[in-house]
Phi, psi and omega in degrees: 000134181297143182257129176295130180226124176252128185245126175263121180253202175294127184303340178281346185290153174304319179238084190282356180221119182239133175244130182221162180265112183275115180304155177308143173057032179248136178284162180296323180296311180297320176298317179295315182293327179290334181265011180061032168265124189273114168236118183295131178231085186295327180270009179077023173079031180256007177075024183250005174216190182245001193296335186264012187294148177230157176247126182281124181245351176207148185089179182279127178283123184291157175299150183283146170278170178303322181288325174306306185298319185288314186275327189263332182084167181299320184298307179295323175299321182287333182280359179096013179273145175217154172285118186296334181287340182259350193260121177240094187293147177251358177213169182305126175220159171236135180232149175253127176295124182292134176291139175290168173304147183281080184274111178231160177054067183290145178263094179249129176295123184276207186279343181082191183290341175091190189276340182294126177092001177288330180082151179054033179244119176274123176278093180218074184295342185090345182271126180229138177233132181216150178272128186231133179257125187252123174282119181283152171306128181240336181249139183295325182279357177279104183281095181207188181207167177304313185293323176297315180297319177299309183297320174298320179291327184271340185082030178238177171262157180304331180291345181273002182245124181276170183298317183301322175291316181302323185293328183258356188294314186297319177293318184293320182292329185265338182291330186224089181299345178287345178133164179239158176266124182252131176253133182228157176235120173250102177290142178308120178083006186227181179284183182253129182245135178277127185255330187196146166236123185236146175293143176072191179261106173240032187295342186268000184262090179227108187230154179218164184237127178253130182230131176243106178263105176265169179295323183260323185228160177227126182238134178231135180229131177269127181234142174274120193286340185279327183251349188071015181282135171285131181257328181193159175210154180218145179218147179202172179285150178285117181296347179290344183301338178296338177260010179151135182277339179241169186297316186295327179292320182293319180298317180296324177299315184276345191307113180054034182225093182307324179294319181290319178301320178295327177297313177299319179296307185294333178292318182287318176296321176295322180291321181294320178297321176301316179299316184300313179300321184285319178303312179298321177296315180295321190265339188076012178272138174281141185297335182288349175270001174267112185255346186217136176227130180245127179238134175239158179172169177287175189298318182297311183298324181297311186295314184296324175300322184275357182074020179273131181298114180273013187308316185283349176287337184265000181239145181298139005269028170061043183278129171285158179297321182210155178234345189286156175296142186230133177233122180218158178287147185299333180297334178295331180261358183062034174278135191273052171245194175307129186308320183263010177305146177273129170260115183252119175253130182286158183295159175258161180263307184201187182314310187242008175240108194252197181294338179290330176287327175296319179290331176294315177302320174298310186289328181270353181059026178301331183289343182248010184284135179285337184248159176290129177227161181234135175237119182244116176261101186274122180188187180304318174243077186287157179226152178233131174243137177219137174155197181207196181292344178279319187197147181227136176236156179210150173215165175268138181225077190282110178287340185076182185277001185302318183285355177258006177098349180283148177071012176247131192310315178238039181274163180198165177284169180287087181230179178304131178091354179284138174289113184249350176214140182223143167233148179234120173236252175270003177202181179253125179243136184234162171232139183245150176300127179074015183051025183276169175303141182289127181254328185176190190247123175259179189301312183297320177292325180294320178291316174305315181296319179292319180294323177290316176299328176292314181295325180277001179068024177279331176237139176276181181291340178274352181097001181281135177285118190276071180299322181298334188260010187299332183296339181274353183269160174305149188305315179297319182287323177299325178292346178273347183263116184221162175244114181244109191068240174250014183250130181269130186229156164237122178280111183282308177221138173270164176304129182101327178288130187049030173081006182295135180274337179217166182299142173236120187232163172246124185261169176295327181286329172304317182294316178299321178298320177293321179301319181292320180293316183283333172300320182292319176294308183299319182288331174298314180294312187297320180300314181296321177294324182297304187299319181278348187063047176244105179287171180304320186300332187269354183276111177289333188191138173244126185248125177264116188239169180084166185306304179292318183303330183267357178252343180288142176288130179295322181292320177291320178296324177291318190291328181269355180085015177295332180224160188299154182286063180269157169303144185299332182287349172262016178240129177215158175276140177240013179068201180275084186292331178295313179302316185292322177296325174292325175294322179300314181289338179286317184272350188218113174293334178295318177295323181293321175293323177298325181300319181291322175292321180292316176305319184289333179282332186291129180260120180278134174255113176279109182304303188301334185275345181282134184301332188266000193289318184302318177292319182291322180296312180303313178302316183289341174291328183286160177269151178298137181277146174302140183270000000 
């Protein structure tokens, strides 16, 4: 028998109170999602984070599950909080969705300086605009048509003209007898396709969009195709994250469920259309003048954008539905640019190494390097590339959402008020994004904190918080190391310190989550070095890419063993390399062809299938011991 469930949401919502009939044996989270009520579930509803917590305000509060006790702690459990993914009510109840941290002004790595000034880039986007005068049919006995006359004047076949162009063709040809502007796309190695016919002379209006769809964030850049100049860019969080912060959570949500797949697909398409509207507002460019779109992303993001079921990507042998490069009209994806604009998706490498890795290879030019270099795109779904012009290897190194603040007791994304830098001496000192009151701890601050606590001997090389040794610490620091019940904690801030409204702590489980995340990245690098037979001494350069990779302190990353122990001068930031690779393919069909050749060269290394991986991963989870 269905259970009446009332859910209270944000008072600012159009419907702040919703009552639904919860089917038997259904969790609050599943019931809410089925009713299109948004409850964030960063871990995908597996009881491994606190993002889906709700507070019972009417009815009997059910006993806490073991996951409630582990994730929420004694205080929140006593206050009536439960994880909605774990809670299956047996009688009528009313719950309030717990408000998330007030995360504003997100720090998302943008598109970077772009392709202008890179050198050795041929600007050949494939988009061509020309003014054409078409002789219209004039005699009744002349068996012809607008399309045939138009095709003959342009030197194309009628099959090269799509329906969206045909619909506007008669009006355009007759409104301006002086001629029309015709836009075509000639893909490298392919034929020419008519994208638009416009009244008058608009030949100088040629624009394109480069999009990097990440698991956590999405970046879109508008580029003038003739010059390669960036005109505007927009970045935002990926709205699919409400259904899971990492790839496996999103795949599990979509798995063999067409309705859930549609939700994920429409969310990303909707966001891209928001980006297009904002970019056009910023630049003054009309959306109908955007004729080419290049999209990069990991395999799961690629499939979800296309509405392809990613279920088998999450099941052994983790095979994608397709790997080849794809070009399709924008109207098929309902993107609000020119309807016949070409949307180009770069090729994929393997199940968890996608087009974003190919884009990183293009942007860093690792494929033409005389020396061995490593590119590490640190993120929720991280990837590692190693090689030179002789040979290239790649693997997936999924850090998960911990470095984005998820599954950390007081973690948060890099937003206004997040602790992004930490130093530890005789006490703990913090810096927050925007110099705002401290709200929580983001990934770069977390890495700094652990590095400082390691140097201060608060944490040992196994990651254990040394409560027993606190007497040997400086007094102020010693007071921050506590044992509460059976939980080891370090108090980062007390209420009032750095503007914090409540206590912010680092727990022993937080340390373990970071060890798992950094172990994934570090073991990915180590495995590729192992497979390729490349010791540290032979690595000419380590390049840190991606949003997190470009904000983390190199010194702190070295101290905790996130990256190999190379001299600091051989490590550099390379910005949002995936977005830059997308821009290269946008302005240059030569680069887009090269992307296909580079993708074919990359040898995928499956970490879990390698006999040495378990040993390397366990070693990589530990922190480096002082020499």
